[in-house]
C-alpha positions in Angstrom: 23.8 5.2 -24.7 26.0 3.1 -27.2 28.2 6.0 -27.6 29.0 5.5 -23.9 32.4 3.9 -22.8 31.5 0.5 -21.1 32.3 1.4 -17.5 29.9 4.7 -17.7 27.3 2.7 -19.6 27.4 0.0 -17.0 27.1 2.9 -14.1 24.1 4.2 -15.7 22.5 0.9 -16.0 23.3 0.1 -12.3 21.6 3.5 -11.6 18.7 2.8 -12.9 18.3 -0.7 -11.6 19.2 0.0 -8.1 19.8 3.7 -7.4 22.6 5.3 -5.7 23.2 2.9 -3.0 23.4 0.0 -5.3 25.8 2.0 -7.3 28.0 2.7 -4.4 28.0 -0.9 -3.2 29.3 -2.2 -6.5 32.0 0.2 -6.6 33.0 -0.4 -3.2 33.3 -4.4 -4.4 35.5 -3.1 -7.1 37.8 -0.6 -5.3 38.3 -2.6 -2.2 39.6 -5.7 -3.9 43.2 -5.3 -3.1 42.2 -4.8 0.9 40.2 -7.7 2.0 40.2 -6.7 5.9 38.7 -3.1 4.9 36.3 -4.6 2.4 34.8 -7.0 5.1 34.8 -4.3 7.5 33.1 -1.7 5.1 31.1 -3.6 2.6 30.3 -6.8 4.6 29.6 -5.6 8.1 25.9 -6.4 7.6 25.3 -9.6 5.7 21.6 -9.0 5.1 22.2 -5.6 3.6 25.2 -6.8 1.4 22.9 -9.7 0.0 19.9 -7.3 -0.6 21.8 -5.0 -2.5 23.8 -7.9 -4.4 20.6 -10.1 -5.0 19.1 -9.7 -8.5 19.7 -9.8 -12.0 23.7 -9.3 -11.7 24.1 -12.0 -9.3 22.2 -14.5 -10.9 23.8 -14.1 -14.1 27.4 -14.2 -12.2 26.5 -17.6 -10.6 24.8 -19.1 -13.5 27.8 -18.2 -15.7 30.0 -20.5 -13.7 29.7 -24.2 -14.5 31.4 -25.3 -11.3 28.5 -23.8 -9.5 26.1 -25.6 -11.5 28.1 -28.7 -11.2 28.1 -28.4 -7.3 24.6 -27.8 -7.0 23.7 -30.8 -9.1 26.2 -32.9 -7.0 24.5 -31.6 -3.7 21.1 -32.4 -4.9 21.9 -35.9 -5.9 23.8 -36.3 -2.7 20.5 -35.0 -0.6 18.4 -37.2 -2.6 19.6 -40.3 -1.4 18.4 -39.6 2.0 15.1 -39.8 0.5 13.8 -36.9 2.7 10.0 -36.4 3.5 10.6 -32.9 3.2 13.2 -30.4 3.1 14.3 -26.7 4.6 17.1 -24.7 2.6 18.0 -21.9 5.0 19.6 -19.0 2.9 18.1 -20.3 -0.5 19.1 -17.1 -2.5 17.4 -17.0 -5.9 16.5 -20.9 -5.8 19.5 -22.4 -7.6 19.6 -25.3 -5.3 16.1 -25.8 -4.7 15.4 -26.1 -8.5 18.0 -28.8 -8.5 16.2 -30.7 -5.6 12.8 -30.5 -7.0 14.0 -32.4 -10.2 15.5 -35.1 -8.0 12.8 -35.3 -5.3 9.4 -35.2 -7.4 6.3 -34.7 -4.8 8.5 -34.1 -1.8 7.6 -30.6 -0.2 10.5 -28.3 -0.3 10.8 -25.1 1.7 13.3 -21.9 0.9 14.1 -19.0 3.5 16.1 -16.1 2.8 16.4 -12.9 4.7 17.2 -11.0 1.5 14.2 -9.5 -0.2 15.8 -8.9 -3.7 16.9 -12.8 -3.7 13.7 -14.1 -2.8 11.8 -11.8 -5.6 14.1 -13.3 -8.0 13.6 -16.7 -6.6 10.0 -16.6 -7.0 10.4 -15.9 -10.8 13.2 -18.6 -11.1 11.1 -21.1 -9.5 7.8 -20.2 -11.0 5.8 -23.4 -11.9 7.6 -25.7 -9.6 4.2 -26.7 -7.3 6.3 -28.2 -4.6 8.3 -24.9 -3.5 7.3 -22.7 -0.9 9.2 -19.6 -0.1 9.3 -17.3 3.0 11.3 -14.3 4.1 13.1 -15.0 7.5 16.2 -15.0 9.7 18.2 -18.2 10.0 18.9 -17.4 13.7 15.1 -17.4 14.6 13.4 -19.6 12.2 9.7 -19.3 12.2 8.9 -23.1 12.4 8.2 -25.2 15.5 10.4 -28.1 16.3 11.1 -30.9 14.1 9.2 -29.3 11.2 11.5 -31.0 8.2 12.9 -34.2 7.6 15.8 -32.6 6.2 17.5 -29.2 6.8 20.3 -27.7 4.4 22.6 -24.8 4.1 24.6 -24.1 1.4 27.2 -21.2 1.8 25.5 -19.6 4.0 26.9 -20.0 7.7 30.4 -19.1 6.2 29.1 -15.7 5.7 28.4 -15.1 9.4 30.3 -14.0 12.2 31.0 -17.1 14.7 28.0 -16.1 17.2 25.6 -16.0 14.3 26.7 -19.1 12.6 26.6 -20.5 16.2 22.9 -19.8 16.3 22.1 -20.8 12.6 23.4 -24.2 13.3 21.4 -24.5 16.6 18.3 -23.4 14.8 18.8 -26.0 12.1 19.2 -28.8 14.3 16.0 -27.4 16.2 13.6 -27.7 13.0 15.1 -30.7 11.2 13.7 -34.3 12.3 16.3 -36.8 10.9 19.3 -34.8 8.8 21.0 -31.6 8.7 23.1 -31.3 5.9 25.7 -28.6 5.2 27.8 -27.3 1.9 30.1 -25.0 3.6 33.7 -23.4 2.5 36.6 -23.4 5.2 38.6 -20.6 3.7 38.4 -17.0 4.8 38.3 -14.1 2.6 36.4 -10.7 2.4 33.1 -12.2 2.8 33.6 -15.5 4.3 34.5 -16.5 7.8 35.2 -20.2 6.7 34.2 -22.7 9.5 34.9 -26.7 9.9 31.2 -27.4 10.4 32.0 -30.9 10.8 34.3 -30.6 13.6 31.5 -28.4 15.3 29.2 -31.3 15.3 31.7 -33.7 16.4 32.6 -31.2 19.1 28.6 -31.3 20.1 28.6 -35.1 20.2 26.4 -35.6 17.1 27.0 -38.4 14.6 27.9 -37.4 11.3 26.3 -39.6 8.2 29.1 -38.5 6.1 31.7 -35.8 5.7 34.2 -34.8 2.9 34.9 -32.4 0.1 32.7 -31.8 -3.0 34.4 -33.6 -5.8 33.6 -31.0 -8.2 35.4 -27.8 -9.6 39.0 -26.7 -9.8 41.4 -28.2 -7.2 41.2 -25.2 -5.3 37.5 -25.4 -5.0 37.6 -28.9 -4.0 40.1 -28.3 -1.4 38.2 -25.7 0.4 34.7 -27.3 0.2 33.1 -29.5 2.7 29.9 -31.4 2.8 28.6 -32.9 5.9 25.2 -34.6 7.1 24.6 -34.6 10.7 22.3 -37.5 11.7 19.8 -36.7 14.5 
């Protein structure tokens, strides 16, 4: 293995880790970089499949290797803690990065994470091992398996932006349904091959729902700040 060039070595490691479908997925991500519209059509037409294939060690290393992502997660956790929620649900919790930050700032508060990717949840169970206040479940944000008003605060962080408009609409409505007091969103507004980009605050204003706060997240590069939006709806 040591004598192989870097790219073949990575291909073999990817094959062993996830099989041929995973290798094909990684190859498409690299090869279609110059054609974002085709990348969206071919690679991202099913977000559940995309995040199931991408979730795991590779994605964890990628995210944890970007200091601005960690800075943003800490900022969000501190902001949400100011609302002193009695319970929190994160829709699309991924591998648990945000839940870990919330747990550190909301001791004793029940935290729930839901994701539709089995690989992301499997990693989250390892990443959050030992945090007794965190519960995880497999589920779809469009049809949350919880009764009305189940959680004091419901959060999405870079989740709605990955979904087509009709799906984004259903996720917002479900978040409102299961929340008692607050619905918080960290969602970028720009478009790319895997981001539709939404002005979530404008959606709430259009629905006649008051916003407790709205603005960019003041961490990261100028570009990251410009496209970011954090808003909290007061129910």
